[in-house]
MARMI-604338 format. One line per field, with one value per residue: residue in three letters; y, x, z of N, C-alpha, C in turn; residue number from 1. Coordinates in steps of 0.1 Angstrom, whole numbers. Layout:
# MARMI-604338
res	c(ALA,...) $
nv	c(Y,...) $
nu	c(X,...) $
nw	c(Z,...) $
cav	c(Y,...) $
cau	c(X,...) $
caw	c(Z,...) $
cv	c(Y,...) $
cu	c(X,...) $
cw	c(Z,...) $
n	c(NUM,...) $
//
This chain:
# MARMI-604338
res	c(UNK,UNK,UNK,UNK,UNK,UNK,UNK,UNK,UNK,UNK,UNK,UNK,UNK,UNK,UNK,UNK,UNK,UNK,UNK,UNK,UNK,UNK,UNK,UNK,UNK,UNK,UNK,UNK,UNK,UNK,UNK,UNK,UNK,UNK,UNK,UNK,UNK,UNK,UNK,UNK,UNK,UNK,UNK,UNK,UNK,UNK,UNK,UNK,UNK,UNK,UNK,UNK,UNK,UNK,UNK,UNK,UNK,UNK,UNK,UNK,UNK,UNK,UNK,UNK,UNK,UNK,UNK,UNK,UNK,UNK,UNK,UNK,UNK,UNK,UNK,UNK,UNK,UNK,UNK,UNK,UNK,UNK,UNK,UNK,UNK,UNK,UNK,UNK,UNK,UNK,UNK,UNK,UNK,UNK,UNK,UNK,UNK,UNK,UNK,UNK,UNK,UNK,UNK,UNK,UNK,UNK,UNK,UNK,UNK,UNK,UNK,UNK,UNK,UNK,UNK,UNK,UNK,UNK,UNK,UNK,UNK,UNK,UNK,UNK,UNK,UNK,UNK,UNK,UNK,UNK,UNK,UNK,UNK,UNK,UNK,UNK,UNK,UNK,UNK,UNK,UNK,UNK,UNK,UNK,UNK,UNK,UNK,UNK,UNK,UNK,UNK,UNK,UNK,UNK,UNK,UNK,UNK,UNK,UNK,UNK,UNK,UNK,UNK,UNK,UNK,UNK,UNK,UNK,UNK,UNK,UNK,UNK,UNK,UNK,UNK,UNK,UNK,UNK,UNK,UNK,UNK,UNK,UNK,UNK,UNK,UNK,UNK,UNK,UNK,UNK,UNK,UNK,UNK,UNK,UNK,UNK,UNK,UNK,UNK,UNK,UNK,UNK,UNK,UNK,UNK,UNK,UNK,UNK,UNK,UNK,UNK,UNK,UNK,UNK,UNK,UNK,UNK,UNK,UNK,UNK,UNK,UNK,UNK,UNK,UNK,UNK,UNK,UNK,UNK,UNK,UNK,UNK,UNK,UNK,UNK,UNK,UNK,UNK,UNK,UNK,UNK,UNK,UNK,UNK,UNK,UNK,UNK,UNK,UNK,UNK,UNK,UNK,UNK,UNK,UNK,UNK,UNK,UNK,UNK,UNK,UNK,UNK,UNK,UNK,UNK,UNK,UNK,UNK,UNK,UNK,UNK,UNK,UNK,UNK,UNK,UNK,UNK,UNK,UNK,UNK,UNK,UNK,UNK,UNK,UNK,UNK,UNK,UNK,UNK,UNK,UNK,UNK,UNK,UNK,UNK,UNK,UNK,UNK,UNK,UNK,UNK,UNK,UNK,UNK,UNK,UNK,UNK,UNK,UNK,UNK,UNK,UNK,UNK,UNK,UNK,UNK,UNK,UNK,UNK,UNK,UNK,UNK,UNK,UNK,UNK,UNK,UNK,UNK,UNK,UNK,UNK,UNK,UNK,UNK,UNK,UNK,UNK,UNK,UNK,UNK,UNK,UNK,UNK,UNK,UNK,UNK,UNK,UNK,UNK,UNK,UNK,UNK,UNK,UNK,UNK,UNK,UNK,UNK,UNK,UNK,UNK,UNK,UNK,UNK,UNK,UNK,UNK,UNK,UNK,UNK,UNK,UNK,UNK,UNK,UNK,UNK,UNK,UNK,UNK,UNK,UNK,UNK) $
nv	c(1182,1162,1141,1105,1089,1102,1115,1090,1088,1109,1109,1082,1094,1106,1090,1081,1096,1100,1074,1077,1097,1093,1098,1080,1056,1033,1027,1030,1035,1046,1040,1066,1067,1054,1036,1014,982,984,1002,1030,1036,1064,1070,1068,1095,1114,1112,1117,1142,1158,1154,1170,1194,1198,1202,1221,1243,1249,1262,1282,1283,1269,1269,1271,1290,1295,1282,1271,1274,1253,1227,1225,1216,1194,1179,1177,1158,1137,1131,1123,1100,1084,1083,1069,1042,1034,1022,1000,982,977,959,940,933,922,898,903,891,884,869,851,863,894,897,886,910,932,926,930,960,965,961,976,1003,998,998,1023,1036,1028,1038,1064,1065,1065,1083,1085,1061,1046,1062,1047,1020,1005,984,974,952,953,981,981,966,980,1006,993,985,1010,1018,1001,1006,1037,1030,1012,1033,1044,1034,1012,978,963,938,943,968,961,947,964,979,960,951,976,981,958,962,983,972,953,969,984,968,958,985,983,964,982,996,984,984,1006,1025,1047,1052,1069,1094,1101,1102,1123,1142,1142,1154,1179,1191,1189,1213,1234,1237,1254,1259,1234,1219,1236,1260,1282,1292,1268,1254,1267,1265,1243,1225,1211,1185,1170,1182,1212,1215,1234,1265,1298,1325,1349,1344,1336,1319,1319,1317,1316,1333,1324,1346,1337,1357,1363,1341,1346,1362,1348,1355,1345,1350,1367,1381,1406,1406,1382,1387,1401,1391,1376,1396,1402,1381,1373,1398,1392,1375,1346,1314,1310,1293,1278,1294,1295,1267,1271,1291,1297,1290,1283,1252,1245,1253,1237,1216,1193,1203,1232,1233,1233,1246,1266,1286,1295,1325,1350,1385,1377,1362,1368,1377,1346,1351,1357,1394,1413,1405,1386,1412,1424,1400,1397,1426,1427,1424,1409,1378,1359,1382,1393,1403,1433,1423,1422,1426,1405,1396,1374,1371,1382,1382,1374,1375,1356,1362,1336,1323,1322,1309,1281,1289,1262,1238,1207,1173,1156,1131,1126,1130,1115,1089,1102,1120,1100,1086,1104,1110,1084,1082,1102,1094,1071,1083,1097,1070,1066,1088,1089,1063,1063,1083,1070,1048,1061,1067,1040,1029,1029,1058,1068,1097,1108,1133,1145,1130,1136,1160,1177,1173,1195) $
nu	c(1089,1063,1066,1063,1052,1042,1024,1008,993,976,961,949,931,915,903,889,874,858,844,823,810,787,763,742,726,720,733,763,786,781,784,797,818,823,848,856,850,852,838,837,838,819,831,861,861,853,879,898,887,889,918,931,920,929,954,958,947,962,980,967,948,925,894,860,840,823,800,820,845,842,835,856,873,856,865,887,893,882,896,921,909,903,931,945,928,931,954,949,926,934,958,938,929,951,958,971,985,993,1025,1032,1045,1039,1011,1015,1025,1008,988,1002,1005,975,967,983,971,941,952,958,937,920,934,927,908,925,923,900,895,894,916,924,926,958,969,982,970,946,937,940,919,892,897,892,870,853,861,843,819,815,820,794,770,777,764,775,787,810,832,820,835,862,866,861,883,907,908,912,939,948,942,954,987,982,983,1006,1023,1016,1026,1053,1062,1061,1076,1102,1120,1133,1159,1187,1208,1221,1209,1218,1244,1243,1237,1258,1279,1269,1268,1297,1302,1287,1284,1268,1244,1236,1212,1214,1212,1197,1170,1157,1158,1145,1116,1112,1112,1140,1152,1171,1189,1210,1239,1256,1269,1266,1282,1272,1242,1220,1208,1177,1149,1116,1089,1058,1029,998,969,935,910,881,854,863,864,873,904,926,948,965,968,981,1003,1016,1020,1045,1060,1066,1077,1101,1115,1119,1138,1130,1136,1137,1135,1115,1097,1089,1077,1056,1039,1043,1029,1033,1039,1062,1084,1083,1097,1121,1149,1142,1137,1159,1179,1166,1156,1167,1182,1187,1197,1191,1169,1150,1121,1109,1099,1072,1063,1083,1089,1116,1130,1131,1143,1172,1183,1187,1210,1234,1245,1216,1199,1165,1137,1112,1077,1067,1045,1031,1009,1004,1005,1017,1051,1081,1116,1147,1179,1196,1220,1252,1256,1276,1297,1299,1315,1301,1314,1307,1305,1296,1269,1260,1240,1220,1217,1207,1188,1166,1164,1157,1133,1117,1117,1096,1073,1067,1060,1040,1022,1020,999,979,969,960,946,926,914,905,887,857,846,828,814,794,784,765,762,779,776,774,794,821) $
nw	c(1035,1049,1076,1064,1084,1095,1076,1069,1097,1091,1075,1083,1102,1085,1066,1090,1097,1070,1069,1092,1080,1068,1043,1040,1055,1046,1025,1031,1019,994,955,937,914,884,869,844,853,877,909,925,959,977,1003,996,984,996,1018,998,989,1013,1022,1003,1008,1034,1029,1012,1023,1040,1032,1025,1003,994,981,975,965,945,921,899,910,932,911,901,921,930,904,904,922,916,893,908,919,895,880,904,897,878,870,884,879,849,853,869,846,831,839,869,897,930,950,976,995,984,992,1021,1028,1016,1040,1060,1060,1057,1087,1097,1088,1098,1124,1133,1126,1150,1172,1167,1190,1215,1232,1243,1262,1296,1320,1336,1333,1320,1311,1280,1258,1269,1270,1243,1233,1244,1233,1203,1207,1207,1184,1167,1176,1167,1139,1133,1141,1123,1100,1092,1086,1104,1096,1068,1064,1074,1051,1030,1034,1034,1007,990,999,991,960,955,960,936,915,913,910,887,872,880,862,833,839,837,816,816,809,820,811,783,792,818,809,789,809,829,809,809,830,837,822,824,857,875,863,864,879,903,904,931,926,920,938,958,946,948,924,925,923,936,947,960,944,935,951,953,959,986,995,1021,1051,1063,1084,1095,1116,1110,1109,1104,1082,1091,1080,1062,1073,1096,1127,1155,1155,1163,1149,1155,1179,1189,1171,1185,1210,1198,1198,1218,1234,1222,1225,1250,1251,1242,1229,1194,1173,1190,1193,1166,1166,1181,1172,1144,1109,1091,1073,1060,1080,1093,1087,1076,1055,1063,1086,1104,1089,1077,1046,1019,1007,990,970,940,943,952,941,945,970,987,983,997,1017,1011,1006,1032,1045,1034,1045,1069,1091,1106,1116,1136,1140,1138,1129,1126,1126,1093,1074,1047,1016,1031,1055,1090,1092,1110,1110,1113,1101,1100,1096,1071,1041,1028,1007,978,961,943,935,909,903,935,937,915,914,928,909,884,898,898,874,864,875,866,838,847,854,827,815,831,829,801,801,813,795,777,789,794,772,764,786,801,826,848,861,891,899,911,936,949,959,982,996,1008) $
cav	c(1175,1159,1122,1089,1080,1121,1114,1076,1095,1123,1103,1073,1100,1114,1080,1072,1108,1099,1058,1086,1110,1086,1101,1067,1047,1020,1022,1043,1038,1039,1049,1083,1070,1039,1030,1000,975,988,1007,1037,1049,1078,1070,1067,1103,1115,1109,1126,1154,1165,1155,1185,1201,1204,1206,1234,1249,1250,1277,1295,1284,1263,1281,1267,1298,1298,1267,1265,1268,1240,1221,1221,1206,1181,1173,1167,1144,1127,1126,1114,1083,1078,1078,1054,1031,1024,1006,987,980,972,948,929,931,914,888,906,886,884,860,848,872,903,890,887,925,938,922,937,972,972,959,990,1011,994,998,1040,1044,1022,1041,1077,1066,1062,1091,1083,1051,1047,1059,1034,1008,1003,969,975,948,962,990,982,965,993,1014,989,985,1024,1023,991,1014,1045,1025,1008,1042,1050,1025,1003,965,962,928,950,978,958,941,972,985,955,955,986,978,946,970,991,968,947,980,990,958,960,998,977,955,989,1002,974,987,1019,1030,1063,1056,1075,1108,1102,1110,1141,1153,1143,1165,1197,1195,1199,1224,1244,1233,1262,1258,1220,1211,1240,1270,1282,1295,1257,1244,1273,1264,1227,1217,1207,1171,1166,1193,1221,1214,1242,1273,1305,1336,1356,1335,1333,1313,1327,1312,1331,1327,1331,1342,1344,1366,1353,1339,1357,1352,1342,1362,1342,1349,1379,1379,1418,1398,1368,1390,1412,1383,1368,1398,1402,1372,1377,1410,1387,1368,1332,1309,1318,1278,1273,1297,1287,1260,1276,1302,1295,1290,1278,1241,1244,1252,1227,1202,1191,1206,1240,1232,1231,1254,1277,1289,1299,1340,1364,1396,1371,1352,1377,1369,1333,1349,1371,1408,1424,1392,1393,1430,1428,1394,1404,1440,1421,1429,1406,1366,1363,1392,1392,1416,1436,1417,1424,1424,1405,1391,1354,1377,1387,1371,1375,1368,1354,1358,1323,1322,1323,1293,1283,1287,1252,1232,1189,1165,1149,1115,1128,1128,1105,1083,1109,1123,1089,1083,1113,1108,1071,1085,1112,1082,1064,1093,1098,1060,1067,1095,1080,1051,1071,1088,1061,1040,1067,1065,1030,1027,1038,1064,1079,1104,1111,1145,1147,1123,1145,1179,1181,1173,1203) $
cau	c(1078,1062,1072,1056,1044,1027,1013,999,987,972,952,938,914,907,895,882,858,849,836,816,803,783,750,735,728,715,748,772,797,775,793,802,825,828,862,854,841,854,829,846,825,821,843,873,858,855,892,908,887,892,934,937,912,938,966,952,941,977,988,954,948,910,884,852,830,821,800,831,859,837,833,871,877,853,871,908,893,880,906,929,908,907,941,943,919,930,964,945,915,939,965,928,927,959,956,980,981,1005,1030,1027,1050,1037,999,1018,1028,993,978,1002,1000,961,968,987,959,935,957,960,920,919,944,922,900,926,922,883,899,897,929,930,932,970,973,979,962,930,937,936,906,889,896,885,856,851,861,829,806,814,812,783,760,778,756,788,789,827,835,824,841,876,871,866,898,919,905,918,954,950,938,970,997,981,985,1019,1035,1015,1031,1065,1065,1062,1090,1111,1126,1137,1172,1188,1230,1224,1205,1229,1262,1246,1236,1276,1288,1261,1274,1311,1304,1280,1277,1262,1230,1228,1201,1220,1201,1187,1155,1151,1156,1134,1103,1109,1118,1149,1150,1185,1197,1216,1252,1268,1262,1272,1281,1256,1232,1222,1194,1169,1139,1105,1077,1046,1011,985,959,926,903,874,845,871,862,879,914,928,960,974,973,995,1022,1021,1026,1053,1070,1069,1088,1112,1120,1122,1147,1126,1139,1129,1129,1106,1084,1082,1071,1038,1033,1043,1021,1044,1043,1077,1093,1082,1098,1134,1156,1139,1135,1170,1185,1156,1150,1184,1182,1198,1188,1185,1157,1139,1108,1104,1090,1059,1062,1081,1096,1129,1134,1130,1159,1187,1182,1191,1228,1239,1231,1209,1196,1151,1133,1102,1065,1069,1033,1025,998,1000,1003,1030,1068,1093,1124,1153,1194,1201,1239,1255,1258,1290,1303,1306,1318,1298,1316,1299,1306,1289,1255,1260,1234,1209,1209,1202,1173,1160,1162,1147,1115,1111,1113,1088,1065,1062,1052,1025,1012,1013,995,966,960,961,933,918,902,897,879,847,847,812,813,783,787,751,761,790,776,771,811,826) $
caw	c(1039,1062,1068,1061,1094,1097,1060,1074,1106,1090,1064,1089,1109,1075,1064,1098,1096,1063,1076,1103,1076,1059,1041,1039,1068,1044,1017,1040,1007,976,940,934,903,878,864,841,861,895,917,935,967,989,1020,988,975,1007,1022,988,993,1027,1023,995,1009,1045,1022,1003,1036,1053,1019,1022,987,994,980,966,969,938,920,892,919,935,902,899,936,920,889,912,936,906,883,913,922,882,883,911,900,861,867,891,862,840,866,870,829,823,852,875,906,939,953,987,999,983,1005,1035,1029,1020,1052,1073,1054,1061,1096,1105,1086,1108,1138,1133,1126,1161,1180,1172,1202,1231,1240,1250,1270,1307,1324,1352,1324,1319,1302,1261,1255,1271,1263,1226,1228,1242,1216,1195,1212,1209,1169,1162,1179,1161,1130,1136,1144,1108,1093,1089,1092,1108,1089,1058,1066,1072,1036,1023,1035,1030,990,985,1001,978,946,957,956,924,904,915,908,870,867,881,849,828,842,839,807,822,810,818,810,777,802,826,800,788,820,833,804,808,847,839,813,836,866,882,863,868,893,914,911,944,924,916,950,963,937,948,913,927,936,938,960,956,941,935,959,946,974,983,997,1031,1054,1068,1093,1097,1120,1100,1116,1089,1087,1096,1068,1055,1081,1111,1141,1165,1157,1168,1149,1163,1198,1185,1171,1202,1220,1194,1195,1234,1235,1212,1227,1264,1244,1242,1216,1177,1171,1201,1190,1156,1170,1193,1168,1133,1106,1076,1073,1060,1089,1108,1081,1076,1063,1066,1104,1108,1083,1072,1036,1013,998,984,961,932,948,961,932,946,982,990,981,1014,1026,1008,1010,1049,1051,1033,1051,1085,1093,1117,1122,1147,1142,1139,1120,1132,1122,1084,1065,1034,1017,1039,1068,1094,1095,1122,1101,1118,1097,1106,1089,1057,1031,1023,990,974,946,946,919,898,918,946,934,904,921,931,896,883,906,894,861,860,883,852,826,853,853,816,813,840,819,785,801,819,789,768,795,798,764,770,800,805,832,847,874,897,907,920,947,962,961,998,1001,1003) $
cv	c(1167,1141,1115,1087,1096,1119,1099,1079,1102,1116,1086,1081,1105,1105,1074,1085,1104,1084,1067,1091,1101,1093,1091,1057,1031,1015,1033,1039,1037,1048,1059,1076,1053,1043,1016,993,980,999,1015,1043,1060,1080,1071,1086,1111,1121,1119,1139,1162,1161,1170,1189,1210,1205,1216,1243,1255,1262,1286,1296,1274,1273,1274,1276,1296,1283,1267,1263,1254,1226,1217,1212,1192,1168,1166,1163,1133,1119,1116,1100,1079,1074,1065,1042,1027,1018,992,980,969,961,936,924,917,902,885,898,889,872,865,862,889,903,893,907,929,937,927,951,976,966,973,1002,1012,1002,1016,1041,1041,1033,1057,1073,1064,1074,1093,1065,1057,1050,1050,1020,1009,999,975,969,952,977,989,977,972,1001,1008,991,995,1023,1013,1000,1027,1039,1017,1021,1047,1044,1011,987,966,948,938,958,975,953,955,979,975,952,966,988,968,950,975,983,963,960,985,977,960,972,993,973,965,995,992,976,1000,1021,1042,1063,1066,1095,1111,1111,1123,1149,1155,1160,1181,1199,1198,1207,1238,1242,1239,1265,1246,1216,1220,1256,1268,1289,1279,1248,1254,1267,1250,1218,1210,1198,1162,1169,1204,1218,1223,1256,1285,1318,1349,1355,1334,1325,1318,1316,1326,1325,1331,1332,1351,1352,1356,1355,1346,1354,1349,1356,1359,1349,1359,1380,1395,1414,1390,1374,1400,1399,1377,1380,1400,1394,1370,1391,1404,1373,1349,1331,1310,1301,1271,1280,1297,1273,1261,1279,1302,1288,1280,1262,1238,1244,1247,1214,1205,1194,1219,1243,1238,1244,1269,1276,1300,1312,1344,1374,1387,1362,1361,1375,1357,1335,1360,1384,1415,1415,1393,1402,1426,1413,1398,1412,1438,1421,1421,1387,1367,1368,1390,1405,1423,1424,1424,1417,1419,1397,1377,1360,1382,1380,1380,1375,1362,1354,1349,1320,1323,1311,1294,1278,1267,1247,1216,1184,1158,1135,1114,1124,1124,1098,1090,1116,1111,1085,1091,1116,1091,1077,1096,1104,1076,1073,1096,1082,1060,1075,1090,1068,1056,1077,1079,1052,1051,1069,1051,1027,1034,1037,1073,1083,1110,1123,1150,1139,1123,1158,1181,1179,1184,1207) $
cu	c(1079,1064,1061,1047,1035,1020,1002,989,974,958,944,926,910,900,884,869,850,840,822,809,798,768,738,738,728,727,753,785,794,783,793,813,830,841,860,841,849,845,838,832,828,828,859,871,861,871,899,903,893,911,933,927,923,952,967,952,957,985,982,953,933,900,877,842,823,816,816,845,855,838,846,875,873,860,884,904,886,892,920,919,904,922,950,940,927,944,955,934,921,949,954,930,934,961,965,977,995,1011,1022,1033,1044,1027,1002,1019,1015,985,989,1005,984,962,970,978,949,938,957,943,916,921,937,910,905,923,905,881,902,912,931,930,945,975,969,975,949,927,933,922,893,888,887,871,843,849,855,819,803,808,797,769,762,770,763,786,802,837,837,836,857,874,873,882,911,915,909,933,960,953,950,983,995,984,997,1024,1033,1022,1044,1070,1067,1073,1102,1127,1135,1154,1177,1201,1228,1224,1215,1246,1256,1246,1251,1281,1283,1268,1289,1314,1298,1275,1269,1247,1228,1226,1211,1211,1195,1171,1151,1147,1146,1120,1100,1110,1128,1153,1161,1192,1206,1233,1261,1260,1270,1275,1271,1246,1232,1211,1188,1158,1129,1091,1061,1032,1005,976,944,919,891,863,852,868,870,889,919,946,969,975,983,1006,1023,1027,1040,1064,1075,1081,1101,1126,1126,1138,1142,1132,1134,1125,1118,1092,1081,1074,1056,1035,1031,1033,1024,1047,1058,1087,1096,1091,1113,1140,1155,1141,1149,1180,1182,1158,1164,1172,1190,1187,1184,1174,1145,1118,1098,1093,1079,1068,1064,1095,1110,1139,1145,1143,1167,1186,1187,1208,1232,1233,1228,1205,1178,1145,1118,1092,1067,1055,1034,1013,991,1000,1014,1041,1078,1105,1137,1168,1196,1217,1239,1256,1271,1290,1308,1305,1308,1305,1304,1295,1296,1272,1250,1244,1218,1203,1200,1188,1161,1153,1155,1132,1111,1107,1094,1074,1061,1060,1039,1017,1010,1002,981,962,956,947,924,902,898,888,867,848,830,814,799,784,772,749,772,791,773,787,815,834) $
cw	c(1043,1058,1066,1073,1098,1091,1067,1088,1100,1083,1071,1094,1094,1070,1078,1099,1086,1063,1084,1097,1069,1053,1041,1051,1061,1033,1025,1027,991,969,937,919,902,866,859,849,874,900,930,948,973,994,1009,986,990,1013,1008,995,1002,1028,1013,1001,1026,1033,1012,1012,1045,1042,1021,1008,987,992,969,969,959,929,906,900,922,924,901,906,929,912,894,917,926,898,892,920,905,882,885,905,883,863,876,884,854,841,862,853,827,833,862,893,915,949,970,999,997,993,1013,1037,1027,1036,1066,1070,1062,1073,1103,1096,1097,1120,1143,1136,1141,1174,1180,1184,1213,1239,1253,1260,1286,1311,1330,1342,1317,1312,1288,1256,1256,1269,1249,1222,1231,1233,1203,1194,1203,1189,1167,1169,1165,1144,1126,1138,1131,1103,1084,1093,1094,1099,1072,1054,1066,1054,1025,1022,1032,1015,987,986,988,966,946,951,938,912,906,908,893,863,865,865,839,828,840,830,808,820,810,814,796,782,810,820,796,797,829,828,808,825,845,835,824,845,876,882,863,881,907,918,923,941,922,931,961,962,940,934,912,931,938,947,954,957,942,942,953,959,970,989,1011,1038,1061,1071,1094,1105,1113,1109,1103,1094,1087,1084,1072,1064,1098,1123,1152,1163,1157,1161,1153,1172,1198,1183,1178,1207,1215,1196,1211,1236,1231,1219,1246,1263,1245,1228,1201,1174,1180,1195,1178,1156,1173,1183,1153,1123,1092,1081,1072,1067,1096,1099,1076,1059,1069,1080,1110,1101,1083,1057,1029,1001,995,973,947,933,953,956,939,965,980,990,997,1017,1023,1009,1028,1051,1049,1040,1063,1082,1098,1120,1138,1152,1132,1136,1129,1122,1108,1077,1053,1027,1022,1052,1075,1097,1102,1116,1110,1103,1104,1105,1072,1053,1030,1012,989,961,946,930,918,904,929,943,922,906,923,919,891,887,900,881,853,868,870,842,833,849,837,808,813,832,805,790,808,808,783,772,792,782,756,775,800,818,835,862,879,906,915,934,956,962,971,1005,998,1020) $
n	c(1,2,3,4,5,6,7,8,9,10,11,12,13,14,15,16,17,18,19,20,21,22,23,24,25,26,27,28,29,30,31,32,33,34,35,36,37,38,39,40,41,42,43,44,45,46,47,48,49,50,51,52,53,54,55,56,57,58,59,60,61,62,63,64,65,66,67,68,69,70,71,72,73,74,75,76,77,78,79,80,81,82,83,84,85,86,87,88,89,90,91,92,93,94,95,96,97,98,99,100,101,102,103,104,105,106,107,108,109,110,111,112,113,114,115,116,117,118,119,120,121,122,123,124,125,126,127,128,129,130,131,132,133,134,135,136,137,138,139,140,141,142,143,144,145,146,147,148,149,150,151,152,153,154,155,156,157,158,159,160,161,162,163,164,165,166,167,168,169,170,171,172,173,174,175,176,177,178,179,180,181,182,183,184,185,186,187,188,189,190,191,192,193,194,195,196,197,198,199,200,201,202,203,204,205,206,207,208,209,210,211,212,213,214,215,216,217,218,219,220,221,222,223,224,225,226,227,228,229,230,231,232,233,234,235,236,237,238,239,240,241,242,243,244,245,246,247,248,249,250,251,252,253,254,255,256,257,258,259,260,261,262,263,264,265,266,267,268,269,270,271,272,273,274,275,276,277,278,279,280,281,282,283,284,285,286,287,288,289,290,291,292,293,294,295,296,297,298,299,300,301,302,303,304,305,306,307,308,309,310,311,312,313,314,315,316,317,318,319,320,321,322,323,324,325,326,327,328,329,330,331,332,333,334,335,336,337,338,339,340,341,342,343,344,345,346,347,348,349,350,351,352,353,354,355,356,357,358,359,360,361,362,363,364,365,366,367,368,369,370,371,372,373,374,375,376,377,378,379,380,381,382) $
//
C-alpha cells in the first residue's frame, strides 16, 4: 500500500487539478449532488473521479469506453461522495460539535492540505530565490493566480477546503460515538480456540496474504513457499503509439545481462505498484505450487521453475505484459504463538465490527435522507 504521505501528496495534486479545471467561471464549484441539506460541488466529484481513475489505471482496469461503463464509474463516484457525506449530515442533525482541541487539529490538517497544494508550484519559482519564506510566498502567489484564472476567489476556495476538513472531523466524531460499544471479547475467545485447533488455516493461508484478505499477516508458513520479485513492463494501452514495449523489454534484458541490480531496475522500469511498496519491495511476493491461480497465467509456473535463489527468468508474457521474475529467497517455515498476534487479531475483529455498523448506518440513512444526483452536470468529466 502507499504511505499516508504519498497518498496525501497525490490527493493534493488531484484537488488542485480539480480547482483549476472548473467548467463555469461564474460558479467553479457548482452543485452536482445533494445529500439532505448538504450541497456537494463538482470539485469534490472531480477529486474522487480522478483518484479512482488513477488507481484503476495503475492496474489496467480503467474503462469508460461504453455508456454503461461510464455510468458505472459515475455511480461509484457518487456512492463514495454519498457515503462520505451521510455521517456529516447526520452528525450535524444530532448537534455534534468539536472541542477546542479537535478544532485545533482541523486547522492543522487544513493548513497541511493547503501547503501541499501550494508546494505544487515549487518548480516554477525562480531558482535564485533561496530563502524558504520568500520561496513559499512566490509559490502562494502562483497558486492564487492559478485559482483566479479558473474563476475562484482565493478566500472562498480556502473556506471550502476548511469546511470539508471540519465536516469530515464532525462526521468521524459521530461515527466513533456509534462504535463506542464495540466489544470483541467473545469473538476473540472463539478465534483463539480456532487458532489452537487449526493454526494453518487461521489467518495463515498464503492465498489470503496474496489476495489481500489477510490483514493480520501470515502466521503459519508451510513448506514449499518462496519469495519472488518481478519487473513488469505493461503492454501498451489501445491507441497508444508512443510506448515501444519491445524496446523497453530488450533494454531491461540487456541491463540484466550486464549485471545491473534487480531492485534498481524494478524502480526504474517496473509498472507493478505493489513491487514498490513494503513488504513486497523488500521481500517479494509469496508463491508456491498451491497458489499459482493467484497470479496471471504463466507467471506462477515461471516463478517456481527458477532453480536457484537469485535466478532471473527470461521475459514471461502474460495478459498484463512482460515479466522478468527473480527467485529472491525461500520462505522460512514457522508457527507464530497466538499471544504474539492477539492484538493484531483484536484490532481486525474490532475494525470488522465498525465496518458492519457503518454499512448498516449507511443503508438506513440512504432510506431516510433525500439524495439527488445530477448526472448531466458531470457528463464531461472522464
